[in-house]
C-alpha positions, 0 to 999 in steps of 0.5 A, spaced: 652 584 672 655 591 675 659 590 681 655 594 686 661 597 689 662 600 682 656 605 681 652 611 679 648 615 684 644 621 685 645 621 692 651 624 696 657 620 697 658 617 704 666 616 705 665 613 712 660 608 709 665 606 703 671 606 707 667 601 712 665 597 707 671 596 703 676 594 708 677 587 711 682 585 716 687 583 711 688 590 709 694 594 711 692 600 707 685 604 705 686 610 700 680 614 699 680 619 693 675 624 693 674 628 687 670 635 688 667 640 684 672 646 684 670 654 683 674 655 677 676 652 671 680 655 665 680 662 669 672 662 669 668 662 675 664 655 676 658 655 680 656 648 679 657 642 675 651 637 672 653 630 670 650 625 666 651 618 664 648 612 661 648 608 668 648 601 666 654 602 661 658 606 666 657 601 672 659 596 667 665 600 665 667 602 673 667 594 675 671 593 669 676 598 671 676 596 678 677 588 676 683 590 672 686 594 678 685 588 683 688 584 678 694 588 676 696 590 683 693 585 688 689 589 692 683 587 696 676 591 695 675 597 690 669 601 690 668 607 685 662 611 686 660 617 681 655 622 682 650 624 676 645 630 677 647 638 679 652 638 684 655 645 687 662 647 689 665 643 694 660 637 693 664 630 691 663 628 684 667 621 685 669 617 690 674 611 690 676 607 695 682 602 694 683 597 700 690 593 700 695 589 704 700 595 703 700 602 701 704 602 695 699 598 691 693 602 694 696 608 691 698 605 684 691 602 683 687 608 685 691 613 680 689 607 675 682 607 676 681 615 676 685 616 670 681 610 666 675 612 669 676 619 665 678 616 659 673 610 658 667 611 663 661 614 659 660 620 664 659 627 661 660 634 665 657 641 663 659 646 667 655 652 670 658 659 671 657 664 675 655 669 669 649 664 668 652 661 662 653 653 661 658 649 657 659 641 656 666 640 658 670 635 653 671 628 656 669 621 654 668 619 647 667 612 645 672 609 642 671 604 636 675 598 635 678 597 628 674 593 624 668 593 629 663 597 624 
């Protein structure tokens, strides 16, 4: 069952609520990564992004990545929320909160989570440009383990 702290949502992300829910009295650091839609990509003016995901698999992968980071860096709670649907420039598309006893572990774990998310979580992104065109952005591609087929 997916970790409720790791989820896909159509709703705007509430950073204050994520931080409040993630931090415990034993944590000395809480780090928020806030990924937002920017207005340019590869020299083209971007007006919006559309995200699609297979939510059950994406949430399971997010929880798996968070568990790996907790194990590796000994952190407390890790929360990962990724938006789907149409997002405008400036809106948050992903939020990661890492609570930990010390800041170094929080920074390392947060970096690991976002990099692994980009590689392993089935979320697809289509950019909408100011000129009215749209294009899928290369990203997640499922990996087939040798001998699996």
